[in-house]
C-alpha positions, 0 to 999 in steps of 0.5 A, a space after each residue: 142700290 146694288 143688285 147681283 146680276 149674274 153668278 156663274 162658275 163662282 164669278 160675280 158681275 156687279 153693275 151699279 143701277 140707280 132708280 129715278 123717275 120710274 127708270 133704271 140706269 146703269 152708271 157704266 154703260 156697255 153700249 158707250 164702251 162698245 161705241 168707244 171701242 168701235 171708234 178705236 178700231 176706226 182709228 187703228 184702221 186709218 193708221 194702218 191705211 196711212 202707213 200702207 199708203 207710203 208704199 208704192 203700188 206699181 204694177 208690171 206695166 207701170 215699170 215697163 212704161 217708166 223704163 220705156 220713157 226713160 230710154 226714149 228720152 235717153 235717145 232724144 238726149 244722144 241724138 238731139 242734145 249731144 254736146 256743144 256745137 253739135 246739138 240740134 236742140 242746142 241751136 234752138 235754145 241758143 236762138 231763144 236766148 239771143 231773142 231774149 237778150 234783144 227783147 231785154 235790150 228793147 225794154 232798156 230802150 235800145 233802138 235796133 234801127 231795123 238791124 235786129 243785131 244781137 251784137 248791137 243789143 249786147 253792146 248797148 247793154 254792156 254800156 248801160 250796165 257797165 262794170 269794172 271786171 270785164 277784162 277779156 285778156 285780148 292783148 292785155 297784161 292779164 293774158 300773159 300773167 294768168 292766161 286770161 282770154 275771150 274764151 275763158 274770161 267769163 269763167 275765170 272772172 268770179 263776178 261773171 259766175 251766176 252764184 251768190 259768191 259771183 254776186 258778192 264779188 261783183 258788188 265788191 268789184 264795183 265798190 273798189 273798182 277791182 277785178 277777181 279771177 281764179 287761175 291755176 288755183 290762185 285767187 287773183 285781184 286786179 286793183 284800179 281795173 277801170 279808171 273810167 268806172 264810177 258806181 252810181 248812187 248817193 249813199 250805200 243803199 242806193 249804191 248796193 242797189 245799183 251794183 246788184 242791177 249792174 250784176 244782173 243786167 251784165 249777166 243778161 248781156 253776156 248770156 249769148 256771148 259778148 259784143 265782140 264774139 264771133 259765131 256762137 260766142 262764150 255765154 256765162 258759165 253753167 251754175 253747176 260748174 262754178 262751184 269749182 271757182 267758189 271752193 278755191 276762192 273761199 279756201 284762199 280767202 281763209 288761207 286754206 291750202 288748195 288741194 290738187 283735186 280742187 285744181 284738177 276739177 277746176 281745170 276740167 271745168 274750164 276745159 268744158 266751158 271753153 268747149 261751149 258748155 255754158 248756161 245755154 247748153 245746160 238749159 238744153 240738157 234739161 229739155 229731155 229730162 223735162 220731157 221724161 218727167 212729163 211723159 211719165 206723169 201723163 202715162 200715170 194719169 192716163 192709166 189711172 183715168 181709164 181705170 177710174 172710168 171702168 171701175 166707177 159707176 156713172 152715178 158715183 163719178 165726180 171730178 174731185 174723186 177722179 182727180 184724187 185717183 188720177 193726180 200725178 203728184 205727191 204719191 209713192 207710186 208716181 215717185 217710183 215710176 219717176 225713179 225708174 224713168 230717170 234711172 233708165 235715162 241716166 244709164 243710156 246717157 252715161 253709156 253714151 258719154 263713156 263710149 264717146 270718152 273712150 273713142 275720143 281718147 283713142 283707147 284711153 278715157 277722155 274726161 272732158 268728152 265724157 262730161 261734155 256729153 254727160 246730162 248733168 240735169 238728168 243726174 241731178 234729177 235722178 239724185 233727187 228721186 234716189 234721196 226720196 226713195 231712201 228717205 221713204 224706205 226709212 220712213 216705211 221701216 219705222 212705220 212697219 213697227 207701228 203697223 205690227 203694234 196697230 194690228 196686235 192692238 186691233 185684235 185686242 180691241 176686236 176681242 174686247 168688242 166681241 165680249 162687249 157685244 155678248 154683254 150687251 145681248 145679255 143685259 139688253 133689258 131696257 124694255 123689260 126694266 120699265 115694268 114700274 111704269 107698266 104697273 101704273 097702268 092697270 091695263 098693262 099689269 099682265 104684260 108687266 108680269 110677263 116682263 118680270 118673268 122674262 127678266 128673272 129668267 135672263 138673270 138666271 133666277 131658279 124656276 122655282 123662285 120665279 113668281 109667274 102671275 098675280 096670284 103668286 105674287 099676292 100669295 107671296 106678299 100675304 105670307 104664302 109660299 110659292 108652290 113648288 
């Protein structure tokens, strides 16, 4: 049945009300709508908070500490890394790689006979992992034809490059008993490179496996130079610079002209390699970059840890909450600090490399000296940070529009909730609508009359139309009139 509940200023609100088992029930519940609206507010708050978490929350001290870390590690790079042949840290990494080479040789059943000789270990590995492309250019035809010599043969030989293309040419050379080199922008192939070489294996799959193992084993043997090296030796090329060989090899294989730029970059890479910039020195350059990374993350965690203990009550502390507040990973604040730290590091490093390039060039710029001192690992790490910053800024710009819409929607929902609260106050009468049950109990009829009076007043029934007691009700139903 329908009942007119409110009439005010020519506006009518009708709610359908059902009666069953002595109770009244509204099919459209104000309280359900109110709960639903409050849930929507919670969802909007979560949306706004998640978008705001995309922004870094660095304070002034965070920026100062990050920049200080970058400057400190830049100084370490200048004085302890420097360039090949003048690097205190480089001597340590050279020793480490030499020890790992001898350890690997022992794993391969090398007997050092108490000598612990690096050259003996390398010689053993060269024989165990024999390959056909190990021409050194020492007095052979290759040295006269394309300038191959012991200081550059690891770089010019494609199969000696620690890259996917290097693996491809290593397998190709072992299957065909040939050698492939890059020199002066040309891809040079030597057929029947080693008359004594024979690839082990009984079928294609076993030969592929043996070729792969030979490639890995021979690279390890060359990590600290060859068995005939004197002094530091020429290790395997830096993975960063071998791409200059890859570009030329791919272009020549596809009959694409090699540009002057390709030749110039490749020549620069060879010059740098001949000065000692190999995979070992590339690893040395990574040390101050790693220190910078760890130092910034440590500073971030310590600051947040102190803040957590000073602002959190002892009773509410927990390891999970502490870790969530202090973990130096996966948040925009630590990423911004790392960008500042690595940016400062690169500024110091590039400045030092530029000065040495100018000094070495005697007034002109010497690119070889510059790139010998340029920390490639640091530049690469900064590039990753900058990419993350750009990607995050694009995401924030897109999210800003969502925030604006979410805030407007939140205002609408909040107004809606206020209206629902007013309605809930006006129609909060469940305890009044149970007067039927009260009538069933003769002891409660007086209270039941009172409830009906209150209910009528809440429904804006004119005062002269309200039946206030049992006598007035009896008179009304017996045909009498309510006294004015």
